[in-house]
C-alpha positions in Angstrom: -0.3 -0.2 0.0 1.0 3.3 -1.0 4.1 1.7 -3.0 4.0 1.7 -7.1 5.3 -1.7 -7.0 4.2 -5.5 -7.9 5.2 -8.2 -5.6 3.9 -11.3 -4.1 2.9 -11.9 -0.4 6.0 -12.3 1.7 7.3 -11.8 5.1 9.5 -13.0 7.7 10.4 -16.5 9.6 9.4 -16.3 13.3 12.2 -18.2 15.6 9.7 -20.8 16.3 8.1 -21.1 13.3 9.7 -23.7 10.2 9.3 -21.4 6.7 5.8 -23.4 5.7 3.9 -22.0 9.1 5.4 -18.7 8.4 4.2 -19.5 5.1 0.5 -19.4 6.5 0.8 -16.8 8.5 1.8 -14.1 6.3 -0.6 -15.5 4.0 -3.3 -14.7 6.8 -1.7 -11.6 7.6 -1.4 -9.7 3.9 -4.4 -11.6 1.9 -6.6 -13.0 4.5 -6.2 -16.5 3.2 -6.2 -20.0 5.4 -3.9 -23.1 4.8 -7.3 -24.4 3.7 -7.6 -22.0 0.8 -4.2 -23.3 -0.8 -2.0 -25.9 -1.6 1.0 -26.2 -1.4 2.8 -27.9 -4.5 6.3 -26.9 -4.5 8.9 -25.2 -2.6 13.1 -23.6 -3.7 15.0 -26.3 -2.5 17.3 -24.0 -0.9 17.4 -20.3 0.0 17.5 -17.6 -2.7 19.2 -14.4 -1.8 19.4 -10.8 -2.8 21.1 -7.6 -1.4 19.2 -4.2 -1.0 20.8 -1.6 -3.4 23.0 0.4 -1.1 20.7 3.9 -0.9 17.9 1.4 0.5 20.2 0.2 3.3 18.9 1.8 6.7 21.9 1.9 8.9 20.1 3.5 11.9 18.0 0.0 12.2 19.0 -2.8 14.4 20.0 -5.2 13.1 20.9 -3.5 10.2 19.2 -5.2 6.8 21.5 -5.3 3.6 19.0 -8.1 1.5 16.8 -11.3 2.2 17.4 -15.0 2.3 14.1 -16.9 1.3 12.5 -20.1 0.5 9.7 -19.6 -2.4 6.7 -21.9 -2.6 4.1 -22.8 -5.3 0.9 -22.8 -4.1 -2.6 -23.9 -5.6 -5.6 -22.0 -5.0 -8.3 -24.1 -3.8 -11.0 -21.1 -2.6 -12.8 -18.9 -4.7 -11.6 -15.4 -5.6 -13.4 -13.5 -3.2 -11.6 -15.4 0.1 -8.7 -12.9 -0.7 -8.8 -10.2 1.4 -5.9 -7.7 0.8 -7.1 -5.5 3.6 -7.4 -8.2 6.3 -4.5 -7.3 8.6 -3.9 -4.8 10.9 -1.9 -2.9 8.8 -2.6 -3.3 5.1 0.3 -4.5 3.0 -1.3 -4.9 -0.8 -4.1 -2.8 -2.4 -4.7 -4.9 -4.9 -4.7 -8.5 -6.6 -4.7 -9.8 -9.5 -4.0 -13.2 -11.6 -1.4 -12.7 -14.3 0.6 -14.9 -16.8 3.3 -16.7 -14.9 6.1 -14.5 -15.9 4.7 -11.0 -15.6 5.8 -10.4 -12.0 9.5 -10.3 -13.3 8.8 -7.8 -15.3 6.9 -6.0 -13.0 8.4 -6.3 -9.4 11.3 -3.2 -8.1 14.2 -3.9 -10.0 16.9 -4.9 -7.2 14.5 -8.0 -7.0 14.3 -9.2 -10.5 16.9 -11.5 -10.6 15.6 -13.9 -7.0 12.4 -13.4 -8.6 13.7 -15.0 -12.3 15.8 -17.6 -9.7 12.8 -18.5 -7.8 10.3 -19.0 -10.9 12.9 -20.5 -12.9 12.8 -23.5 -10.3 9.1 -23.4 -10.0 8.7 -23.4 -13.2 8.9 -27.1 -14.2 6.1 -28.0 -11.6 3.8 -25.4 -12.7 4.4 -26.0 -16.4 3.1 -29.6 -15.6 -0.5 -28.0 -13.9 -0.8 -25.9 -17.0 -0.4 -29.3 -19.3 -2.7 -31.2 -17.1 -5.2 -28.5 -17.0 -5.0 -28.0 -21.1 -5.2 -31.5 -21.4 -8.6 -32.1 -19.2 -10.0 -28.8 -20.9 -9.2 -30.8 -24.4 -11.1 -34.2 -22.9 -14.4 -32.4 -22.0 -14.6 -30.2 -25.5 -14.3 -33.6 -27.1 -17.4 -34.8 -25.4 
């Protein structure tokens, strides 16, 4: 909210959480989705990292954040679109959402995150491609009947 930028829901992992537990907490906080609204299809094998541009590093904060390491998940939405509630948290982080083509986010995210988006989406793409292929086969089977 308040930025002219595009991004996926994201967030930090609390000390007591697994990456998957943090995923579900952040989904609830940022877009109002509960675990039963989605299915986890895949996860990046390791941690993906990016550094903040020097002009964005806040040296007065503790600890000083110079970038992030992230675990990425590919999810399948099981709920209807109206389950997404971007204004559900105490402090809304998104003002809108939309379905887009798979590679669209790479071109729309802030420039310093493009490479980590590209790496994550490239790793998760084979799983996504299999789903699209399966869906197309199901659709064509129904159209033939």
